[in-house]
KOLVO-906772 format. One record per residue: residue number from 1; residue in three letters; chain; z, y, x of N, C-alpha, C in turn. Coordinates in nm, 2 decimals. Atoms other than C-alpha are relative to their C-alpha. Example, Ala and Ser with C-alpha at 12.3 -4.5 7.8 and 13.67 -1.06 7.14 Angstrom:
<sites>
<site pos="1" code="ALA" unit="A" n_Z="0.00" n_Y="-0.12" n_X="0.09" ca_Z="0.78" ca_Y="-0.45" ca_X="1.23" c_Z="0.00" c_Y="0.12" c_X="0.09"/>
<site pos="2" code="SER" unit="A" n_Z="0.00" n_Y="-0.11" n_X="-0.09" ca_Z="0.71" ca_Y="-0.11" ca_X="1.37" c_Z="0.08" c_Y="0.11" c_X="-0.08"/>
</sites>
This chain:
<sites>
<site pos="1" code="MET" unit="A" n_Z="0.12" n_Y="-0.06" n_X="-0.05" ca_Z="0.65" ca_Y="-0.63" ca_X="0.78" c_Z="-0.04" c_Y="0.12" c_X="-0.08"/>
<site pos="2" code="LYS" unit="A" n_Z="0.04" n_Y="-0.12" n_X="0.07" ca_Z="0.51" ca_Y="-0.29" ca_X="0.69" c_Z="-0.15" c_Y="0.01" c_X="0.01"/>
<site pos="3" code="PHE" unit="A" n_Z="0.14" n_Y="-0.02" n_X="0.01" ca_Z="0.16" ca_Y="-0.22" ca_X="0.58" c_Z="-0.04" c_Y="0.14" c_X="-0.06"/>
<site pos="4" code="LEU" unit="A" n_Z="0.06" n_Y="-0.13" n_X="0.06" ca_Z="-0.03" ca_Y="0.11" ca_X="0.52" c_Z="-0.12" c_Y="-0.05" c_X="-0.08"/>
<site pos="5" code="VAL" unit="A" n_Z="0.11" n_Y="0.05" n_X="0.09" ca_Z="-0.25" ca_Y="0.04" ca_X="0.22" c_Z="-0.06" c_Y="0.12" c_X="-0.07"/>
<site pos="6" code="PHE" unit="A" n_Z="0.08" n_Y="-0.10" n_X="0.07" ca_Z="-0.52" ca_Y="0.27" ca_X="0.10" c_Z="-0.07" c_Y="-0.07" c_X="-0.12"/>
<site pos="7" code="SER" unit="A" n_Z="0.07" n_Y="0.06" n_X="0.12" ca_Z="-0.66" ca_Y="0.21" ca_X="-0.25" c_Z="-0.10" c_Y="0.10" c_X="-0.06"/>
<site pos="8" code="LYS" unit="A" n_Z="0.10" n_Y="-0.09" n_X="0.07" ca_Z="-0.96" ca_Y="0.34" ca_X="-0.44" c_Z="-0.07" c_Y="-0.09" c_X="-0.10"/>
<site pos="9" code="TYR" unit="A" n_Z="0.08" n_Y="0.08" n_X="0.09" ca_Z="-1.17" ca_Y="0.23" ca_X="-0.73" c_Z="-0.12" c_Y="-0.06" c_X="0.06"/>
<site pos="10" code="ARG" unit="A" n_Z="0.11" n_Y="0.07" n_X="-0.06" ca_Z="-1.43" ca_Y="-0.02" ca_X="-0.65" c_Z="-0.13" c_Y="0.08" c_X="-0.04"/>
<site pos="11" code="THR" unit="A" n_Z="0.12" n_Y="-0.08" n_X="0.03" ca_Z="-1.78" ca_Y="0.13" ca_X="-0.63" c_Z="-0.06" c_Y="-0.04" c_X="-0.13"/>
<site pos="12" code="GLY" unit="A" n_Z="0.06" n_Y="0.02" n_X="0.13" ca_Z="-1.93" ca_Y="0.17" ca_X="-0.97" c_Z="0.09" c_Y="-0.06" c_X="-0.11"/>
<site pos="13" code="GLN" unit="A" n_Z="-0.09" n_Y="0.06" n_X="0.10" ca_Z="-1.62" ca_Y="0.04" ca_X="-1.15" c_Z="0.12" c_Y="0.10" c_X="-0.02"/>
<site pos="14" code="HIS" unit="A" n_Z="-0.11" n_Y="-0.08" n_X="0.03" ca_Z="-1.36" ca_Y="0.24" ca_X="-1.33" c_Z="0.08" c_Y="-0.07" c_X="-0.11"/>
<site pos="15" code="PRO" unit="A" n_Z="-0.08" n_Y="0.07" n_X="0.11" ca_Z="-1.07" ca_Y="0.12" ca_X="-1.55" c_Z="-0.03" c_Y="0.07" c_X="-0.13"/>
<site pos="16" code="PRO" unit="A" n_Z="0.02" n_Y="-0.06" n_X="0.13" ca_Z="-1.09" ca_Y="0.17" ca_X="-1.92" c_Z="0.09" c_Y="0.13" c_X="-0.02"/>
<site pos="17" code="GLU" unit="A" n_Z="-0.08" n_Y="-0.12" n_X="0.03" ca_Z="-0.97" ca_Y="0.51" ca_X="-2.05" c_Z="0.11" c_Y="-0.04" c_X="-0.10"/>
<site pos="18" code="SER" unit="A" n_Z="-0.11" n_Y="0.05" n_X="0.08" ca_Z="-0.63" ca_Y="0.38" ca_X="-2.17" c_Z="0.13" c_Y="0.06" c_X="0.05"/>
<site pos="19" code="ALA" unit="A" n_Z="-0.12" n_Y="-0.05" n_X="-0.04" ca_Z="-0.31" ca_Y="0.57" ca_X="-2.16" c_Z="0.10" c_Y="-0.11" c_X="0.03"/>
<site pos="20" code="ASP" unit="A" n_Z="-0.09" n_Y="0.11" n_X="-0.02" ca_Z="-0.12" ca_Y="0.24" ca_X="-2.19" c_Z="-0.02" c_Y="-0.06" c_X="0.14"/>
<site pos="21" code="LEU" unit="A" n_Z="0.03" n_Y="0.06" n_X="-0.13" ca_Z="-0.29" ca_Y="0.10" ca_X="-1.88" c_Z="0.05" c_Y="0.09" c_X="0.11"/>
<site pos="22" code="PHE" unit="A" n_Z="-0.05" n_Y="-0.09" n_X="-0.11" ca_Z="-0.21" ca_Y="0.41" ca_X="-1.67" c_Z="0.15" c_Y="0.01" c_X="-0.01"/>
<site pos="23" code="GLN" unit="A" n_Z="-0.15" n_Y="0.00" n_X="0.01" ca_Z="0.15" ca_Y="0.41" ca_X="-1.80" c_Z="0.05" c_Y="-0.13" c_X="0.07"/>
<site pos="24" code="GLN" unit="A" n_Z="-0.04" n_Y="0.12" n_X="-0.07" ca_Z="0.18" ca_Y="0.05" ca_X="-1.68" c_Z="-0.01" c_Y="0.01" c_X="0.15"/>
<site pos="25" code="ALA" unit="A" n_Z="0.01" n_Y="-0.02" n_X="-0.14" ca_Z="0.05" ca_Y="0.15" ca_X="-1.34" c_Z="0.11" c_Y="0.09" c_X="0.05"/>
<site pos="26" code="GLN" unit="A" n_Z="-0.10" n_Y="-0.09" n_X="-0.04" ca_Z="0.29" ca_Y="0.44" ca_X="-1.32" c_Z="0.14" c_Y="-0.07" c_X="0.00"/>
<site pos="27" code="ASP" unit="A" n_Z="-0.13" n_Y="0.08" n_X="0.00" ca_Z="0.58" ca_Y="0.21" ca_X="-1.42" c_Z="0.01" c_Y="-0.10" c_X="0.11"/>
<site pos="28" code="TRP" unit="A" n_Z="0.01" n_Y="0.10" n_X="-0.11" ca_Z="0.47" ca_Y="-0.05" ca_X="-1.17" c_Z="0.04" c_Y="0.07" c_X="0.13"/>
<site pos="29" code="ILE" unit="A" n_Z="-0.03" n_Y="-0.08" n_X="-0.12" ca_Z="0.48" ca_Y="0.21" ca_X="-0.89" c_Z="0.14" c_Y="0.03" c_X="0.01"/>
<site pos="30" code="GLY" unit="A" n_Z="-0.14" n_Y="-0.03" n_X="0.00" ca_Z="0.82" ca_Y="0.33" ca_X="-1.00" c_Z="0.09" c_Y="-0.11" c_X="0.03"/>
<site pos="31" code="ALA" unit="A" n_Z="-0.08" n_Y="0.12" n_X="-0.02" ca_Z="0.96" ca_Y="-0.02" ca_X="-1.01" c_Z="-0.01" c_Y="-0.05" c_X="0.15"/>
<site pos="32" code="ARG" unit="A" n_Z="0.02" n_Y="0.04" n_X="-0.14" ca_Z="0.82" ca_Y="-0.10" ca_X="-0.66" c_Z="0.07" c_Y="0.10" c_X="0.10"/>
<site pos="33" code="LEU" unit="A" n_Z="-0.08" n_Y="-0.10" n_X="-0.08" ca_Z="0.97" ca_Y="0.23" ca_X="-0.52" c_Z="0.15" c_Y="-0.03" c_X="-0.01"/>
<site pos="34" code="ALA" unit="A" n_Z="-0.14" n_Y="0.02" n_X="0.03" ca_Z="1.30" ca_Y="0.15" ca_X="-0.68" c_Z="0.06" c_Y="-0.13" c_X="0.07"/>
<site pos="35" code="ASP" unit="A" n_Z="-0.05" n_Y="0.12" n_X="-0.06" ca_Z="1.32" ca_Y="-0.21" ca_X="-0.54" c_Z="-0.03" c_Y="-0.01" c_X="0.15"/>
<site pos="36" code="GLY" unit="A" n_Z="0.03" n_Y="0.00" n_X="-0.14" ca_Z="1.20" ca_Y="-0.11" ca_X="-0.19" c_Z="-0.13" c_Y="-0.07" c_X="0.05"/>
<site pos="37" code="THR" unit="A" n_Z="0.13" n_Y="0.06" n_X="-0.04" ca_Z="0.87" ca_Y="-0.29" ca_X="-0.20" c_Z="-0.10" c_Y="0.11" c_X="0.06"/>
<site pos="38" code="LEU" unit="A" n_Z="0.07" n_Y="-0.11" n_X="-0.05" ca_Z="0.71" ca_Y="0.05" ca_X="-0.15" c_Z="0.09" c_Y="0.10" c_X="0.06"/>
<site pos="39" code="ASP" unit="A" n_Z="-0.08" n_Y="-0.11" n_X="-0.06" ca_Z="0.85" ca_Y="0.31" ca_X="0.09" c_Z="-0.04" c_Y="0.13" c_X="-0.06"/>
<site pos="40" code="CYS" unit="A" n_Z="0.05" n_Y="-0.12" n_X="0.06" ca_Z="0.63" ca_Y="0.58" ca_X="-0.06" c_Z="-0.14" c_Y="-0.03" c_X="-0.06"/>
<site pos="41" code="ALA" unit="A" n_Z="0.14" n_Y="0.01" n_X="0.06" ca_Z="0.31" ca_Y="0.62" ca_X="-0.26" c_Z="-0.05" c_Y="0.14" c_X="-0.03"/>
<site pos="42" code="TYR" unit="A" n_Z="0.06" n_Y="-0.13" n_X="0.01" ca_Z="0.08" ca_Y="0.92" ca_X="-0.26" c_Z="-0.14" c_Y="-0.01" c_X="-0.06"/>
<site pos="43" code="ASN" unit="A" n_Z="0.14" n_Y="-0.02" n_X="0.05" ca_Z="-0.24" ca_Y="1.03" ca_X="-0.44" c_Z="-0.07" c_Y="0.08" c_X="0.12"/>
<site pos="44" code="LEU" unit="A" n_Z="0.08" n_Y="-0.07" n_X="-0.10" ca_Z="-0.52" ca_Y="1.14" ca_X="-0.21" c_Z="-0.09" c_Y="0.09" c_X="-0.09"/>
<site pos="45" code="PRO" unit="A" n_Z="0.07" n_Y="-0.09" n_X="0.08" ca_Z="-0.68" ca_Y="1.45" ca_X="-0.36" c_Z="-0.15" c_Y="-0.02" c_X="-0.01"/>
<site pos="46" code="ALA" unit="A" n_Z="0.14" n_Y="0.03" n_X="0.00" ca_Z="-1.03" ca_Y="1.34" ca_X="-0.26" c_Z="-0.03" c_Y="-0.13" c_X="-0.07"/>
<site pos="47" code="GLY" unit="A" n_Z="0.02" n_Y="0.13" n_X="0.07" ca_Z="-0.98" ca_Y="1.01" ca_X="-0.45" c_Z="0.08" c_Y="-0.11" c_X="0.06"/>
<site pos="48" code="GLY" unit="A" n_Z="-0.08" n_Y="0.11" n_X="-0.05" ca_Z="-0.76" ca_Y="0.71" ca_X="-0.43" c_Z="0.14" c_Y="0.03" c_X="0.03"/>
<site pos="49" code="GLY" unit="A" n_Z="-0.14" n_Y="-0.01" n_X="-0.03" ca_Z="-0.41" ca_Y="0.66" ca_X="-0.30" c_Z="0.03" c_Y="-0.07" c_X="0.13"/>
<site pos="50" code="VAL" unit="A" n_Z="-0.05" n_Y="0.07" n_X="-0.12" ca_Z="-0.20" ca_Y="0.54" ca_X="-0.01" c_Z="0.15" c_Y="-0.03" c_X="-0.02"/>
<site pos="51" code="ALA" unit="A" n_Z="-0.14" n_Y="0.04" n_X="0.01" ca_Z="0.13" ca_Y="0.36" ca_X="0.01" c_Z="0.04" c_Y="-0.08" c_X="0.13"/>
<site pos="52" code="ASN" unit="A" n_Z="-0.06" n_Y="0.09" n_X="-0.10" ca_Z="0.36" ca_Y="0.20" ca_X="0.27" c_Z="0.06" c_Y="-0.11" c_X="-0.08"/>
<site pos="53" code="VAL" unit="A" n_Z="-0.04" n_Y="0.12" n_X="0.07" ca_Z="0.42" ca_Y="-0.15" ca_X="0.15" c_Z="0.08" c_Y="-0.09" c_X="0.09"/>
<site pos="54" code="ASN" unit="A" n_Z="-0.08" n_Y="0.09" n_X="-0.08" ca_Z="0.70" ca_Y="-0.38" ca_X="0.27" c_Z="-0.03" c_Y="-0.14" c_X="-0.06"/>
<site pos="55" code="ALA" unit="A" n_Z="0.03" n_Y="0.13" n_X="0.05" ca_Z="0.61" ca_Y="-0.75" ca_X="0.25" c_Z="0.04" c_Y="-0.10" c_X="0.12"/>
<site pos="56" code="ASP" unit="A" n_Z="-0.04" n_Y="0.10" n_X="-0.11" ca_Z="0.74" ca_Y="-1.06" ca_X="0.45" c_Z="-0.12" c_Y="-0.07" c_X="0.06"/>
<site pos="57" code="SER" unit="A" n_Z="0.12" n_Y="0.07" n_X="-0.05" ca_Z="0.39" ca_Y="-1.20" ca_X="0.50" c_Z="-0.13" c_Y="0.06" c_X="-0.06"/>
<site pos="58" code="HIS" unit="A" n_Z="0.13" n_Y="-0.04" n_X="0.06" ca_Z="0.02" ca_Y="-1.14" ca_X="0.43" c_Z="-0.01" c_Y="-0.05" c_X="-0.14"/>
<site pos="59" code="GLU" unit="A" n_Z="0.01" n_Y="0.06" n_X="0.13" ca_Z="0.05" ca_Y="-1.37" ca_X="0.14" c_Z="0.09" c_Y="0.07" c_X="-0.10"/>
<site pos="60" code="ALA" unit="A" n_Z="-0.08" n_Y="-0.08" n_X="0.09" ca_Z="0.34" ca_Y="-1.17" ca_X="0.00" c_Z="-0.06" c_Y="0.13" c_X="-0.03"/>
<site pos="61" code="LEU" unit="A" n_Z="0.07" n_Y="-0.12" n_X="0.02" ca_Z="0.14" ca_Y="-0.86" ca_X="0.04" c_Z="-0.11" c_Y="-0.02" c_X="-0.11"/>
<site pos="62" code="THR" unit="A" n_Z="0.11" n_Y="0.03" n_X="0.10" ca_Z="-0.15" ca_Y="-1.02" ca_X="-0.15" c_Z="0.06" c_Y="-0.01" c_X="-0.14"/>
<site pos="63" code="GLU" unit="A" n_Z="-0.07" n_Y="0.01" n_X="0.13" ca_Z="0.10" ca_Y="-1.11" ca_X="-0.43" c_Z="0.04" c_Y="0.14" c_X="-0.06"/>
<site pos="64" code="VAL" unit="A" n_Z="-0.03" n_Y="-0.14" n_X="0.05" ca_Z="0.22" ca_Y="-0.75" ca_X="-0.45" c_Z="-0.12" c_Y="0.07" c_X="-0.05"/>
<site pos="65" code="LEU" unit="A" n_Z="0.13" n_Y="-0.07" n_X="0.04" ca_Z="-0.13" ca_Y="-0.60" ca_X="-0.46" c_Z="-0.06" c_Y="-0.06" c_X="-0.12"/>
<site pos="66" code="SER" unit="A" n_Z="0.06" n_Y="0.07" n_X="0.11" ca_Z="-0.24" ca_Y="-0.86" ca_X="-0.71" c_Z="0.07" c_Y="0.03" c_X="-0.13"/>
<site pos="67" code="SER" unit="A" n_Z="-0.08" n_Y="-0.03" n_X="0.13" ca_Z="0.03" ca_Y="-0.76" ca_X="-0.96" c_Z="-0.02" c_Y="0.15" c_X="-0.05"/>
<site pos="68" code="TYR" unit="A" n_Z="0.02" n_Y="-0.14" n_X="0.04" ca_Z="-0.08" ca_Y="-0.39" ca_X="-0.97" c_Z="-0.09" c_Y="0.00" c_X="-0.13"/>
<site pos="69" code="PRO" unit="A" n_Z="0.07" n_Y="0.00" n_X="0.13" ca_Z="-0.20" ca_Y="-0.32" ca_X="-1.33" c_Z="-0.15" c_Y="0.05" c_X="0.02"/>
<site pos="70" code="LEU" unit="A" n_Z="0.14" n_Y="-0.05" n_X="-0.02" ca_Z="-0.52" ca_Y="-0.14" ca_X="-1.20" c_Z="-0.08" c_Y="-0.09" c_X="0.10"/>
<site pos="71" code="GLN" unit="A" n_Z="0.06" n_Y="0.08" n_X="-0.10" ca_Z="-0.60" ca_Y="-0.42" ca_X="-0.95" c_Z="-0.14" c_Y="-0.05" c_X="-0.03"/>
<site pos="72" code="PRO" unit="A" n_Z="0.14" n_Y="0.05" n_X="0.03" ca_Z="-0.91" ca_Y="-0.55" ca_X="-1.13" c_Z="-0.11" c_Y="0.10" c_X="0.04"/>
<site pos="73" code="TRP" unit="A" n_Z="0.10" n_Y="-0.11" n_X="-0.02" ca_Z="-1.08" ca_Y="-0.21" ca_X="-1.06" c_Z="0.02" c_Y="0.06" c_X="0.14"/>
<site pos="74" code="THR" unit="A" n_Z="-0.04" n_Y="-0.07" n_X="-0.12" ca_Z="-0.92" ca_Y="-0.14" ca_X="-0.72" c_Z="-0.04" c_Y="-0.08" c_X="0.13"/>
<site pos="75" code="SER" unit="A" n_Z="0.02" n_Y="0.07" n_X="-0.13" ca_Z="-1.02" ca_Y="-0.22" ca_X="-0.36" c_Z="0.10" c_Y="0.06" c_X="0.10"/>
<site pos="76" code="TYR" unit="A" n_Z="-0.11" n_Y="-0.04" n_X="-0.09" ca_Z="-0.78" ca_Y="-0.20" ca_X="-0.07" c_Z="-0.05" c_Y="0.00" c_X="0.14"/>
<site pos="77" code="GLU" unit="A" n_Z="0.02" n_Y="0.00" n_X="-0.15" ca_Z="-0.79" ca_Y="-0.11" ca_X="0.30" c_Z="0.14" c_Y="-0.01" c_X="0.05"/>
<site pos="78" code="VAL" unit="A" n_Z="-0.14" n_Y="0.03" n_X="-0.04" ca_Z="-0.48" ca_Y="-0.26" ca_X="0.47" c_Z="0.01" c_Y="0.01" c_X="0.15"/>
<site pos="79" code="HIS" unit="A" n_Z="-0.03" n_Y="-0.01" n_X="-0.14" ca_Z="-0.34" ca_Y="-0.17" ca_X="0.81" c_Z="0.14" c_Y="-0.04" c_X="0.03"/>
<site pos="80" code="PRO" unit="A" n_Z="-0.13" n_Y="0.03" n_X="-0.04" ca_Z="-0.04" ca_Y="-0.35" ca_X="0.96" c_Z="0.06" c_Y="0.11" c_X="0.08"/>
<site pos="81" code="LEU" unit="A" n_Z="-0.07" n_Y="-0.11" n_X="-0.07" ca_Z="0.22" ca_Y="-0.11" ca_X="1.10" c_Z="0.10" c_Y="-0.07" c_X="0.10"/>
<site pos="82" code="SER" unit="A" n_Z="-0.11" n_Y="0.04" n_X="-0.09" ca_Z="0.45" ca_Y="-0.15" ca_X="1.40" c_Z="0.07" c_Y="0.12" c_X="0.05"/>
<site pos="83" code="ASP" unit="A" n_Z="-0.09" n_Y="-0.11" n_X="-0.04" ca_Z="0.73" ca_Y="0.06" ca_X="1.54" c_Z="-0.06" c_Y="0.07" c_X="0.12"/>
<site pos="84" code="VAL" unit="A" n_Z="0.06" n_Y="-0.07" n_X="-0.11" ca_Z="0.59" ca_Y="0.33" ca_X="1.76" c_Z="0.09" c_Y="0.00" c_X="0.13"/>
<site pos="85" code="ARG" unit="A" n_Z="-0.09" n_Y="0.00" n_X="-0.12" ca_Z="0.90" ca_Y="0.33" ca_X="1.98" c_Z="-0.01" c_Y="-0.13" c_X="0.08"/>
<site pos="86" code="GLN" unit="A" n_Z="0.03" n_Y="0.12" n_X="-0.08" ca_Z="0.83" ca_Y="-0.03" ca_X="2.08" c_Z="-0.12" c_Y="0.01" c_X="0.08"/>
<site pos="87" code="VAL" unit="A" n_Z="0.13" n_Y="-0.02" n_X="-0.08" ca_Z="0.48" ca_Y="0.06" ca_X="2.19" c_Z="0.03" c_Y="0.09" c_X="0.12"/>
<site pos="88" code="PHE" unit="A" n_Z="-0.04" n_Y="-0.08" n_X="-0.11" ca_Z="0.63" ca_Y="0.33" ca_X="2.41" c_Z="0.09" c_Y="-0.08" c_X="0.10"/>
<site pos="89" code="ASP" unit="A" n_Z="-0.08" n_Y="0.08" n_X="-0.09" ca_Z="0.89" ca_Y="0.09" ca_X="2.55" c_Z="-0.09" c_Y="-0.09" c_X="0.08"/>
<site pos="90" code="LEU" unit="A" n_Z="0.09" n_Y="0.09" n_X="-0.07" ca_Z="0.61" ca_Y="-0.15" ca_X="2.64" c_Z="-0.08" c_Y="0.07" c_X="0.11"/>
<site pos="91" code="ALA" unit="A" n_Z="0.08" n_Y="-0.08" n_X="-0.10" ca_Z="0.41" ca_Y="0.12" ca_X="2.81" c_Z="0.09" c_Y="0.04" c_X="0.12"/>
<site pos="92" code="ILE" unit="A" n_Z="-0.09" n_Y="-0.04" n_X="-0.11" ca_Z="0.72" ca_Y="0.24" ca_X="3.01" c_Z="0.03" c_Y="-0.12" c_X="0.09"/>
<site pos="93" code="LYS" unit="A" n_Z="-0.02" n_Y="0.12" n_X="-0.08" ca_Z="0.79" ca_Y="-0.11" ca_X="3.12" c_Z="-0.12" c_Y="-0.04" c_X="0.08"/>
<site pos="94" code="ALA" unit="A" n_Z="0.13" n_Y="0.03" n_X="-0.08" ca_Z="0.42" ca_Y="-0.17" ca_X="3.22" c_Z="-0.02" c_Y="0.09" c_X="0.11"/>
<site pos="95" code="PHE" unit="A" n_Z="0.01" n_Y="-0.09" n_X="-0.11" ca_Z="0.44" ca_Y="0.14" ca_X="3.44" c_Z="0.12" c_Y="0.01" c_X="0.09"/>
<site pos="96" code="GLY" unit="A" n_Z="-0.11" n_Y="0.01" n_X="-0.09" ca_Z="0.75" ca_Y="0.03" ca_X="3.61" c_Z="0.13" c_Y="0.07" c_X="-0.03"/>
<site pos="97" code="GLY" unit="A" n_Z="-0.12" n_Y="-0.07" n_X="0.04" ca_Z="1.01" ca_Y="0.22" ca_X="3.42" c_Z="0.11" c_Y="-0.08" c_X="-0.05"/>
</sites>
C-alpha cells in the first residue's frame, strides 16, 4: 500500500535546537529511501514536508511514522493512494467500454 504523508510541526511545538537530532532525522530519511520504505521525500518551502510511504498496512505505517526521530514534535496528514490507471479502467467499464 502507498500513502501520501504530509508532515509539519505540531502547533506551538518545535524540536530542540540540536544538530544531532536533525542528523538522526536526515539519516532516518536516507535509510528509508534506501530500503524502499519511502519512494521520495520533499521539503515544502512554506513549512513541513511530504513523502510517499510504502507500508503493508495502516499499522505498519504507524510503526514507520512512530520511528521518525522528530515524531514527538510532528503531526501527520495521511492519504491512501491507488493506481490512477485502475480508476480509469473502472470508469471505462462502467460506461460500457
